[in-house]
C-alpha positions in Angstrom: 260.7 -126.4 57.3 258.8 -123.2 56.6 258.2 -122.7 60.3 261.8 -123.2 61.1 262.8 -120.7 58.4 260.3 -118.2 59.8 261.7 -118.7 63.4 265.2 -118.3 62.1 264.3 -114.9 60.4 262.8 -113.7 63.6 265.8 -114.6 65.5 268.1 -112.9 63.1 265.9 -109.8 63.2 265.9 -109.7 67.0 269.7 -110.2 67.0 270.2 -107.3 64.6 267.8 -104.9 66.4 268.6 -105.7 70.0 272.4 -106.6 69.9 274.1 -105.5 66.6 272.7 -102.1 66.1 273.2 -100.8 69.6 276.7 -102.3 69.5 277.5 -100.5 66.4 276.0 -97.3 67.7 278.2 -97.4 70.8 281.3 -98.3 68.7 280.7 -95.4 66.4 280.4 -93.2 69.4 283.7 -94.4 70.7 285.2 -93.3 67.4 283.6 -90.0 67.6 284.2 -89.3 71.3 288.0 -89.8 71.1 289.0 -86.9 68.8 285.8 -84.8 69.2 284.4 -85.5 72.7 284.2 -81.9 73.6 283.9 -80.4 70.2 281.7 -77.3 69.9 280.9 -77.9 66.3 278.7 -80.6 64.6 278.1 -81.7 61.1 280.2 -82.7 58.1 283.0 -84.7 59.6 280.7 -86.9 61.7 277.0 -86.3 60.6 274.7 -86.9 63.5 272.2 -89.8 63.4 269.4 -90.8 65.8 268.3 -94.4 66.1 264.8 -94.7 67.3 263.6 -97.5 69.6 263.7 -98.6 73.2 265.3 -102.0 73.2 266.6 -103.3 76.6 270.2 -102.6 75.5 269.4 -98.9 75.1 268.0 -98.6 78.5 269.9 -96.7 81.2 269.7 -97.9 84.8 269.0 -94.8 86.8 268.7 -94.1 90.6 265.0 -94.6 90.3 265.3 -98.1 88.8 267.8 -99.0 91.6 265.4 -97.7 94.3 262.4 -99.5 92.7 264.4 -102.7 92.6 265.5 -102.4 96.2 262.0 -101.6 97.4 260.6 -104.5 95.3 263.0 -106.8 97.1 261.8 -105.5 100.5 258.2 -105.6 99.5 258.1 -109.3 98.4 254.4 -109.5 98.2 252.2 -106.5 98.0 251.8 -103.3 96.0 254.4 -100.7 95.0 253.4 -97.3 93.5 255.8 -95.6 91.1 255.0 -91.8 90.9 256.3 -89.0 88.8 255.5 -86.5 86.0 254.6 -87.4 82.4 257.7 -88.4 80.5 259.9 -89.2 83.4 260.1 -92.9 82.5 257.5 -94.6 84.7 256.4 -96.9 81.8 260.0 -97.7 81.0 260.6 -98.8 84.6 257.5 -101.0 84.5 258.7 -102.5 81.2 262.1 -103.0 82.7 260.7 -105.0 85.6 258.0 -106.5 83.5 258.5 -107.9 80.0 262.2 -106.9 79.6 263.1 -108.9 82.8 260.8 -111.8 81.9 263.7 -113.9 80.6 265.8 -113.3 83.8 266.7 -116.4 85.8 265.0 -115.3 89.1 262.0 -117.6 88.9 259.5 -114.8 88.7 256.6 -114.6 86.2 256.1 -111.1 84.9 253.5 -109.2 82.9 252.6 -105.6 82.3 249.0 -104.4 81.4 247.8 -100.9 80.7 245.0 -99.4 82.7 242.1 -98.2 80.6 241.3 -94.5 80.6 237.6 -95.3 80.6 237.2 -98.5 82.5 234.8 -100.9 84.1 236.5 -102.6 87.1 235.0 -105.9 86.3 236.1 -105.9 82.7 239.6 -104.8 83.7 240.0 -107.7 86.2 238.7 -110.1 83.6 241.3 -108.7 81.2 244.1 -108.9 83.7 242.9 -112.4 84.7 243.1 -113.5 81.1 246.6 -111.9 80.5 247.9 -113.8 83.6 246.5 -117.1 82.3 248.0 -116.6 78.9 251.4 -115.9 80.5 251.3 -119.2 82.6 252.5 -122.2 80.5 249.3 -124.2 79.8 249.8 -126.3 76.6 247.6 -129.3 76.0 250.6 -131.7 76.7 251.2 -130.0 80.1 249.5 -132.2 82.7 250.4 -130.2 85.8 247.7 -129.1 88.1 248.4 -125.4 87.5 248.2 -125.9 83.7 244.9 -127.7 84.0 243.5 -124.9 86.2 244.8 -122.3 83.7 243.0 -123.9 80.8 239.9 -124.1 82.9 240.0 -120.4 83.8 240.7 -119.3 80.2 237.6 -121.1 79.1 235.5 -119.4 81.8 236.9 -116.0 81.0 236.1 -116.5 77.3 232.5 -117.0 78.4 232.6 -113.9 80.7 233.9 -111.8 77.8 231.2 -113.3 75.4 228.5 -112.7 77.9 229.6 -109.0 78.5 229.7 -108.4 74.7 226.2 -109.9 74.3 224.9 -107.8 77.2 226.4 -104.5 76.0 225.2 -105.1 72.4 221.7 -105.2 73.6 221.4 -101.7 75.0 219.7 -100.1 71.9 216.1 -101.0 70.9 217.1 -102.2 67.5 219.2 -105.0 69.0 216.5 -106.4 71.3 216.3 -109.6 69.3 220.0 -110.1 69.2 220.0 -109.6 73.0 217.4 -112.3 73.4 219.4 -114.7 71.1 222.6 -114.0 73.0 221.1 -114.5 76.4 219.2 -117.6 75.4 222.4 -119.1 74.1 224.1 -118.7 77.5 221.2 -118.9 79.9 222.5 -122.2 81.3 225.3 -120.3 83.1 225.4 -117.2 85.2 228.5 -114.8 85.1 230.3 -114.5 88.4 229.9 -111.4 90.5 232.8 -109.0 90.9 233.6 -110.2 94.4 233.7 -113.8 93.2 235.8 -112.8 90.3 238.3 -111.0 92.6 238.4 -114.0 95.0 239.0 -116.4 92.1 241.8 -114.2 90.7 243.5 -114.0 94.1 243.4 -117.6 94.6 244.7 -118.4 91.2 247.6 -115.9 91.4 248.5 -117.3 94.8 248.7 -120.8 93.3 250.7 -119.6 90.3 253.2 -118.2 92.8 253.3 -121.4 94.7 253.9 -123.5 91.6 256.7 -121.1 90.6 258.4 -121.7 93.9 258.0 -125.4 93.6 259.3 -125.6 90.1 262.4 -123.4 90.6 263.1 -124.1 94.3 263.5 -120.4 94.8 261.3 -117.4 95.9 259.5 -117.1 92.7 256.8 -114.4 92.4 254.1 -113.2 90.2 255.0 -109.6 89.2 252.3 -107.6 87.6 252.7 -104.1 86.4 249.6 -101.9 85.9 250.7 -98.9 83.6 249.1 -95.6 82.6 247.0 -95.1 85.7 248.4 -91.7 85.7 246.8 -91.1 82.3 243.4 -91.2 83.8 242.7 -87.4 83.5 240.3 -87.1 86.4 242.0 -87.6 89.8 238.7 -88.7 91.3 238.3 -91.4 88.6 242.0 -92.5 89.1 241.1 -92.8 92.8 237.9 -94.7 92.1 239.9 -97.1 89.8 242.3 -97.9 92.5 239.5 -98.3 95.1 237.9 -100.9 92.7 241.0 -102.9 91.8 243.0 -102.8 95.0 241.0 -105.8 96.3 243.3 -108.0 94.1 246.5 -106.7 95.9 248.0 -108.6 98.7 248.0 -112.1 97.5 250.9 -114.1 98.9 253.8 -114.3 96.4 252.3 -111.5 94.2 253.8 -108.1 93.7 252.0 -105.3 91.9 253.8 -102.2 90.4 251.5 -99.3 89.6 252.3 -96.0 87.8 250.8 -93.0 89.6 250.6 -89.2 89.1 252.6 -86.7 91.2 249.2 -85.7 92.8 248.9 -89.3 94.1 252.5 -89.1 95.5 251.6 -85.9 97.3 248.5 -87.5 98.8 250.6 -90.4 100.0 253.3 -88.2 101.5 250.7 -86.1 103.4 248.8 -89.0 104.9 248.1 -88.8 108.6 247.6 -91.7 111.1 244.0 -90.9 111.6 243.0 -90.6 108.0 243.9 -93.5 105.7 243.3 -92.4 102.1 243.0 -94.5 99.0 246.7 -94.4 98.1 247.7 -95.2 101.7 245.5 -98.3 101.9 246.4 -99.4 98.3 250.1 -99.3 98.5 252.8 -100.6 100.8 255.3 -98.1 99.4 255.4 -95.3 96.8 258.6 -94.5 95.0 259.1 -91.1 93.4 260.8 -91.0 90.0 262.4 -87.7 89.3 264.2 -86.3 86.2 267.6 -87.8 85.1 271.0 -86.3 85.8 273.2 -85.3 82.9 275.3 -88.3 83.4 272.3 -90.5 82.7 271.1 -88.5 79.8 274.6 -88.8 78.2 274.5 -92.6 78.6 271.0 -92.8 77.1 271.9 -90.6 74.1 275.2 -92.3 73.5 273.2 -95.5 73.0 270.8 -93.8 70.5 272.9 -91.2 68.6 276.1 -91.0 66.7 278.2 -88.1 65.8 277.0 -85.9 68.7 279.7 -84.4 71.0 279.0 -84.0 74.8 278.4 -80.3 74.5 275.4 -80.9 72.3 274.1 -83.7 74.5 274.4 -81.2 77.4 272.1 -78.8 75.4 269.5 -81.6 74.9 269.7 -82.4 78.6 269.0 -78.8 79.6 266.2 -78.3 77.1 264.5 -81.5 78.3 264.8 -80.7 82.0 266.1 -84.2 82.5 262.9 -86.0 81.3 263.8 -89.0 79.1 260.9 -88.5 76.7 261.8 -84.9 76.1 265.5 -85.8 75.9 264.8 -87.9 72.7 262.7 -85.1 71.2 265.4 -82.5 71.9 267.9 -84.9 70.2 265.7 -85.1 67.2 265.3 -81.4 67.1 269.0 -80.9 67.4 269.7 -83.2 64.5 267.1 -81.5 62.4 269.1 -78.3 63.0 272.3 -79.9 62.0 272.6 -80.5 58.2 274.8 -83.4 57.1 276.5 -81.5 54.4 277.8 -78.7 56.6 279.2 -77.9 60.0 277.5 -75.7 62.5 278.6 -74.4 65.8 277.1 -75.1 69.1 275.9 -71.4 69.4 274.2 -71.6 66.0 272.4 -74.9 66.7 271.3 -73.7 70.1 270.0 -70.5 68.7 268.0 -72.5 66.0 266.5 -75.0 68.4 265.7 -72.3 71.0 264.2 -70.2 68.2 261.8 -73.0 67.3 260.7 -73.5 70.9 260.1 -69.7 71.2 258.1 -69.6 68.1 255.8 -72.3 69.5 255.6 -70.3 72.7 254.8 -67.1 70.7 251.9 -68.7 68.8 250.3 -70.3 71.8 250.6 -67.1 73.8 248.9 -65.0 71.1 246.0 -67.4 71.0 245.5 -67.3 74.8 245.9 -63.6 75.1 243.4 -63.1 72.3 240.9 -65.3 74.0 241.4 -63.6 77.4 241.4 -60.1 76.0 245.0 -59.5 77.1 246.8 -56.1 77.0 246.7 -54.8 73.4 250.4 -53.6 73.5 251.6 -57.1 74.6 249.4 -58.8 72.0 250.9 -56.5 69.3 254.4 -57.2 70.4 253.8 -61.0 70.4 252.1 -60.9 67.1 255.3 -59.8 65.3 256.9 -62.9 63.8 260.4 -61.8 64.8 259.5 -61.6 68.6 261.4 -61.7 70.8 264.6 -61.4 68.8 267.6 -63.8 68.6 270.0 -62.9 71.4 269.9 -63.4 75.1 269.7 -59.6 75.7 266.8 -59.3 73.4 265.1 -62.2 75.2 265.5 -60.3 78.5 264.3 -57.0 77.1 261.2 -58.8 75.9 260.6 -60.3 79.3 260.8 -56.8 80.8 258.1 -55.7 78.3 256.0 -58.6 79.4 256.5 -57.7 83.0 255.4 -54.1 82.4 252.3 -55.3 80.5 251.4 -57.7 83.4 251.3 -54.8 85.8 248.5 -53.2 83.8 246.2 -56.1 83.7 243.6 -57.2 86.4 243.1 -60.6 84.7 244.6 -63.5 86.9 244.8 -65.8 83.9 246.7 -63.1 81.9 249.0 -62.5 84.8 249.7 -66.2 85.0 250.4 -66.4 81.3 252.7 -63.4 81.5 254.7 -65.0 84.3 255.1 -68.2 82.2 256.3 -66.1 79.3 258.8 -64.2 81.6 260.2 -67.4 83.1 260.5 -69.0 79.6 262.4 -66.0 78.2 264.7 -65.9 81.2 265.4 -69.6 80.8 266.1 -69.4 77.0 268.3 -66.3 77.5 270.3 -68.1 80.1 270.6 -71.3 78.0 271.6 -69.5 74.9 274.3 -67.5 76.7 275.7 -70.7 78.4 275.9 -72.5 75.1 277.3 -69.6 73.0 279.3 -67.0 74.8 279.9 -69.3 77.8 280.9 -72.4 75.8 284.6 -72.3 76.9 283.5 -72.5 80.5 280.9 -75.2 79.7 283.7 -77.3 78.0 285.9 -76.8 81.0 283.3 -78.1 83.3 282.5 -81.1 81.2 286.2 -82.0 81.1 286.4 -81.7 84.9 283.2 -83.7 85.2 281.7 -80.8 87.0 278.1 -81.2 85.8 276.4 -78.7 88.1 276.4 -76.0 85.5 274.2 -78.4 83.3 272.2 -80.1 86.0 271.2 -76.9 87.8 269.9 -75.3 84.6 268.1 -78.5 83.7 266.5 -78.4 87.2 265.2 -74.9 86.6 263.7 -76.1 83.3 262.0 -78.9 85.1 260.7 -76.5 87.8 259.0 -74.5 85.0 256.6 -77.5 84.8 255.8 -77.3 88.5 255.8 -73.7 89.7 256.7 -70.5 87.7 257.9 -68.7 90.9 260.1 -71.5 91.9 261.6 -71.7 88.4 262.2 -67.9 88.3 264.0 -68.1 91.7 266.3 -70.9 90.5 267.1 -69.1 87.3 268.1 -66.0 89.2 270.3 -68.0 91.6 271.9 -69.8 88.7 272.6 -66.5 86.8 274.3 -64.9 89.9 276.2 -68.1 90.8 277.6 -68.5 87.2 277.9 -64.9 86.2 275.4 -65.2 83.4 273.8 -61.9 82.1 275.0 -59.6 84.8 273.0 -56.4 84.9 270.0 -57.9 83.1 267.7 -59.1 86.0 263.9 -58.8 86.0 262.2 -57.2 88.8 
């Protein structure tokens, strides 16, 4: 009875977290959106709230997910790379096609494993092999051939992990005796080599896929996501990792989804017929994941927040540059700047949030300039806690000062930093003007579903991560096209 009660409690908790809470959030948003959908004030009448978490009901199906899904259908067996910058949602996509879709009625068996930052290929394949075995049903009462094989592999893999632990624990002189005991205990067996391990894993995963097809009568597959490869800092180590593990790819009925960095995507895009690089030989296709549009950001935040009109969601989208991870951070900062016991205007909230980001930029820039012996006049200006002021015109004037200081320095690193500061000030000046003096035009665009004024500014923000010159060009074009800050360009 106790186990039944515990299971019931877990079921109730899952129902509350994954169904009821998102439903309540969306219903409350419906109530808020009707009378105050395009309001430029936030606060007392409908205090904003942010609900953390990433349950499946809070996911937003983006163009990237649709593209990955279509490509995965075409690449029935093989390997698919998912490339994009940090925070763009690669892990969410793997989760969506992995554990979140595990209960779907498509006959597939799915799992997602993270790639280790510091890895040994043999240990990673042992871990992946074990995770696949644990995912395949293999209870003692299951007399099927695949269940018996799974139990046998699990026992062998437990031995391999024990052997590896015993071996690694013997590398210091003080543990020589423990090494001798550990080796003597298992001297009757020899661990398999890496090629033998790879061959065993490929054969087993192929048989699992075959058993899925036999059991369901459909094209069941083994779908394995390998996440966080892009977090291996050194690109050479990431390439070495793929070189070591790509031998497991290509098993019939098995599809691998692997997260990659933007550099990997560039390597794949620039491949030539005569030179087949690591990424070209490892993947059948690579799908690029870009930032979200405003429409998707709105859908995501409407599932996570209450009491936030669309004008404020547009601000979050612009500050995040369309990146999902930064979008939630921007929403959290917005709510922090919106006290529940008082109303605040969009202009005030935007000024507060932008002021905090500029303060972080100021502190980081002072440290870098001091380390690189930057121009004393610029260092003195940035050292003032009120820099660069609080209005768009003051931001642009500060950018002009930084541009003048950059001309007087011969340090490439200082010039690069100055360019980043100038582009940041230009972006924040433009954003503050759009969300303060230009709020009426912004609301008109939102009502007409003309989201270019939001998406174009978010694109400039995203470009700041890639290339300062490109971001500066996009901002200048945006300001001219939308009549923002006329007469305040930066040469």
